[in-house]
C-alpha positions, 0 to 999 in steps of 0.5 A: 539386576536390572536398571529399570523395572518394567512399568506395571500393567496398571500404570500402563493402562492409566497412561493409555487412558490419559493419552486417549482422553487427551487425544480425543479432545484434539479431534472433537467435531465442531458443532454447526452454528445455527442462524449465524449473522455477521457481527455489526461491530466488525466491518466487512473486509473490502473485496480483493482487487482482481488478479492482473497478469504481470509480465516478467519484465515489469516484475523485474523492473519493480523488484529492481526499483524496490531493491534500490529504495531499500538500499537508500537510492530512490533516485535509481528506482524512479526511472524503473517506476516511470517506465513501468507507469507509462507501459502498464498504466496500472494505478498502483504503479502510477501512485508509487511512481508519483510519490517517488518522483515527489520524494526525489524532488523530480517535479516534472516527472511527478507532474507527468505521472500525476496527470496520467494517474488522474486521467485514469482515476479522476475520482481518486482523491489521492490522484487529484491531490498529487496532481494539485501538489505537482502543479503548485510545486511547478508554479502553475497556480491558476491551473491548481485552483480547480483541482483544489476546489474539487478536493474541497468539495469531495473532502471538506476536511482536506488539509490544504496546509499539508498539501501545499506545504509539501510543495513549498520550494526547498532550494534558495533559487526557488525561494528567491523566485517567490519574492 
């Protein structure tokens, strides 16, 4: 007595036919499209920036800095970013360093890096806003005015409240100096 009976021939043929139909659907050839135009609803994606070679020392410093940030210690990351910002003069690194200096409340570092970033990209609204905010935070109000005017000219909807509120003094000594 056998535990199973061999599959009848007709069932094997049906199984093979179904399997062939299923697999033939997987290898269907695409039909070439004629006169395909880009959809006006979807904007074209911006071109990728050109690849820049990055020295190993820069990569190590940036990874170390990012790990410090992940560990909740942005103050330890700042020296790495400042060094690489000065060394590479890369706009992305300069931007990250300026934001990190502001976050860690290092106004002089933020100003120095923002000046370097603005010198490299004077038409970048973020670099100009960062410079204006840093100048304002250090009390260089008269020097801030031309940058604020230029920001307003470039972006009439710019929010000066956000820019200036982000630079308000937070320590009691800074608050006393304003009075």
